[in-house]
C-alpha positions as CSV (number, residue, x, y, z in Angstrom):
1,M,-88.2,40.8,-70.8
2,N,-89.6,39.3,-67.6
3,H,-86.5,39.0,-65.4
4,L,-88.3,37.1,-62.6
5,I,-89.5,34.4,-65.0
6,A,-86.2,34.2,-66.8
7,G,-84.4,33.6,-63.5
8,L,-86.9,31.0,-62.4
9,A,-86.5,29.2,-65.7
10,E,-82.9,28.5,-64.5
11,M,-84.2,26.8,-61.4
12,L,-87.4,25.0,-62.3
13,K,-88.1,22.5,-65.1
14,P,-90.2,23.9,-67.9
15,V,-93.2,21.7,-66.9
16,Q,-92.9,22.9,-63.3
17,L,-92.8,26.5,-64.2
18,A,-95.7,26.1,-66.6
19,K,-97.8,24.5,-63.8
20,V,-97.0,27.3,-61.4
21,Q,-97.7,30.0,-64.0
22,E,-101.0,28.4,-65.1
23,T,-102.6,27.8,-61.7
24,T,-104.8,30.4,-60.1
25,I,-104.5,30.7,-56.3
26,G,-107.1,32.4,-54.0
27,I,-105.9,34.3,-50.9
28,A,-108.6,35.3,-48.4
29,G,-107.3,38.0,-46.1
30,L,-104.3,40.2,-47.0
31,G,-102.8,40.8,-43.6
32,G,-99.7,39.3,-42.1
33,L,-100.4,35.9,-43.6
34,G,-102.1,36.7,-46.9
35,S,-99.8,39.5,-48.0
36,N,-96.7,37.5,-47.2
37,V,-98.1,34.3,-48.9
38,A,-98.8,36.4,-52.0
39,W,-95.3,37.8,-51.9
40,H,-93.7,34.3,-51.7
41,L,-96.0,32.9,-54.4
42,V,-95.3,35.6,-56.9
43,R,-91.5,35.2,-56.3
44,S,-92.1,31.4,-57.0
45,G,-93.6,32.2,-60.4
46,F,-97.3,32.2,-59.7
47,S,-98.9,34.6,-62.1
48,H,-102.6,34.3,-61.4
49,L,-103.9,35.4,-58.0
50,V,-107.3,36.2,-56.6
51,L,-106.9,38.6,-53.7
52,A,-109.7,39.4,-51.3
53,D,-109.8,41.8,-48.3
54,F,-112.1,44.7,-47.4
55,D,-109.6,46.5,-45.1
56,R,-107.2,49.4,-45.6
57,V,-103.5,49.7,-44.7
58,E,-102.9,51.0,-41.1
59,A,-99.8,51.9,-39.2
60,S,-100.2,48.8,-37.0
61,N,-99.9,46.6,-40.1
62,L,-96.4,47.8,-41.1
63,N,-94.6,45.6,-38.6
64,R,-95.5,42.3,-40.4
65,Q,-97.4,43.0,-43.6
66,V,-96.2,43.7,-47.1
67,Y,-97.1,47.4,-47.2
68,F,-95.2,50.6,-46.9
69,P,-95.8,53.9,-45.1
70,D,-96.8,55.8,-48.2
71,Q,-99.6,53.3,-48.7
72,L,-101.4,54.1,-45.4
73,G,-105.1,54.5,-46.0
74,L,-105.1,52.5,-49.3
75,L,-107.2,49.5,-49.8
76,K,-105.1,46.4,-49.1
77,T,-106.1,44.8,-52.3
78,E,-104.8,47.8,-54.3
79,A,-101.7,48.4,-52.2
80,L,-100.6,44.7,-52.4
81,A,-101.3,44.6,-56.1
82,E,-99.0,47.6,-56.6
83,N,-96.2,45.9,-54.6
84,L,-96.6,42.5,-56.3
85,L,-96.5,44.1,-59.8
86,R,-93.1,45.5,-58.9
87,I,-91.8,41.9,-58.7
88,N,-93.6,40.7,-61.8
89,P,-95.3,43.3,-64.0
90,D,-97.0,40.6,-66.0
91,L,-99.2,39.3,-63.2
92,N,-102.9,38.6,-63.6
93,L,-104.5,39.8,-60.4
94,E,-108.2,39.8,-59.6
95,L,-109.0,42.1,-56.7
96,W,-112.0,41.9,-54.4
97,S,-112.3,44.7,-51.8
98,V,-115.1,43.1,-49.9
99,H,-115.9,41.0,-46.8
100,V,-115.7,37.3,-47.8
101,T,-118.9,35.5,-46.8
102,P,-120.7,32.3,-47.6
103,A,-122.8,34.3,-50.0
104,N,-119.9,35.4,-52.2
105,V,-117.0,33.1,-51.5
106,H,-117.6,30.9,-54.5
107,A,-118.0,33.9,-56.8
108,I,-114.7,35.1,-55.6
109,F,-112.6,32.0,-55.4
110,G,-114.6,29.4,-57.5
111,Q,-112.0,29.4,-60.2
112,C,-109.1,28.7,-57.8
113,P,-108.2,25.1,-57.0
114,V,-106.3,26.2,-53.9
115,W,-107.6,28.6,-51.2
116,V,-105.2,30.1,-48.7
117,E,-106.7,31.4,-45.5
118,G,-105.3,34.6,-43.9
119,F,-108.2,35.7,-41.7
120,D,-108.0,37.0,-38.1
121,Q,-111.4,35.7,-37.0
122,T,-112.2,32.1,-36.1
123,L,-115.6,32.2,-37.7
124,S,-114.2,33.4,-41.0
125,K,-111.5,30.7,-40.9
126,K,-114.2,28.0,-40.2
127,M,-116.4,29.4,-43.1
128,L,-113.5,29.3,-45.6
129,V,-112.6,25.7,-44.6
130,E,-116.2,24.4,-44.8
131,E,-117.0,26.1,-48.1
132,G,-113.7,25.2,-49.7
133,L,-113.8,21.6,-48.7
134,A,-117.4,21.2,-49.7
135,S,-116.5,22.4,-53.2
136,G,-113.5,20.1,-53.6
137,K,-110.8,22.8,-53.1
138,K,-107.4,22.4,-51.4
139,V,-107.5,24.7,-48.3
140,I,-104.4,25.9,-46.5
141,C,-105.0,27.6,-43.1
142,A,-103.1,28.8,-40.1
143,S,-103.7,28.5,-36.3
144,G,-101.3,29.9,-33.7
145,L,-98.6,32.3,-34.7
146,A,-98.4,35.1,-32.2
147,G,-95.6,36.3,-30.0
148,W,-91.9,35.4,-30.4
149,G,-89.6,32.6,-29.4
150,D,-89.3,29.0,-30.5
151,T,-90.3,28.7,-34.1
152,D,-89.8,24.9,-34.0
153,T,-93.2,24.6,-32.5
154,I,-94.7,25.8,-35.8
155,H,-95.6,22.7,-37.8
156,T,-98.2,21.5,-40.3
157,L,-101.1,19.1,-39.7
158,H,-103.0,17.5,-42.6
159,W,-106.6,16.4,-42.5
160,G,-107.0,14.1,-45.5
161,S,-105.6,15.3,-48.8
162,R,-107.5,18.6,-48.9
163,L,-106.9,20.5,-45.7
164,S,-103.6,21.6,-44.2
165,V,-103.1,23.8,-41.2
166,V,-99.9,25.6,-40.2
167,G,-99.1,27.0,-36.7
168,D,-98.3,26.0,-33.1
169,F,-102.0,25.5,-32.5
170,C,-102.0,27.2,-29.1
171,T,-100.6,30.8,-29.3
172,D,-103.5,33.2,-30.0
173,V,-103.0,36.9,-30.5
174,S,-103.2,38.8,-27.2
175,E,-101.7,41.6,-25.2
176,D,-98.9,39.3,-24.1
177,H,-98.5,37.7,-27.5
178,P,-98.8,40.3,-30.3
179,P,-98.5,39.4,-33.9
180,L,-94.9,40.2,-35.0
181,S,-93.0,39.6,-38.2
182,P,-90.8,36.6,-37.5
183,R,-93.4,34.1,-36.4
184,V,-96.1,35.4,-38.7
185,G,-93.6,35.2,-41.5
186,V,-92.6,31.6,-40.8
187,V,-96.3,30.6,-40.9
188,A,-96.9,32.5,-44.1
189,A,-93.8,31.0,-45.7
190,K,-94.9,27.5,-44.8
191,Q,-98.3,28.1,-46.2
192,A,-96.8,29.3,-49.5
193,N,-94.5,26.3,-49.6
194,L,-97.5,24.0,-49.2
195,V,-99.1,25.7,-52.2
196,L,-96.0,25.2,-54.2
197,A,-95.5,21.6,-53.2
198,W,-99.1,20.7,-53.8
199,I,-99.1,22.2,-57.3
200,L,-95.9,20.4,-58.2
201,G,-97.0,17.2,-56.6
202,E,-93.9,17.1,-54.4
203,G,-93.0,17.6,-50.7
204,S,-92.3,15.0,-48.0
205,D,-94.9,16.5,-45.7
206,L,-97.8,16.0,-48.1
């Protein structure tokens, strides 16, 4: 018996749960944003995820990413898959332990109607947005999430019906503004919520 899905069936209508379970979501970058987005999506019933990241788990990741000390040195794709399968052992996960580039992004995420951006680098963010929008995907990005303090500055902007960006749009990661769990987590949760709302066709901010 799948306890997660049984519990969600008490909260979501059958048609809603079916939509969530049947939709494949692509997540590019499995750091503070991507790993937490995946965590929220799996707990919301999403069963098909495409996860892409070339990196390995480091000690500096543990303050905000969904990894554990005994996973240090593992590929993030493999470590995250291990953790997500503990929530729902029936997941269908496609893992890509590679750099995501214009040359391979469509091979990786082409089957996904929604692309979630979790990159650190601006050029990678820009690439994912351009390639995703050009191929008719819904793209959900982040900009400005470092430091601590007022989380009410974190909001969502929409450009048309296909691009949504979450963040405060000004606080870049720096020595004075490190990436820490609370604000990173808020942004990731809002990204995951946008995915859920878009798939269900609901949400006042869409």
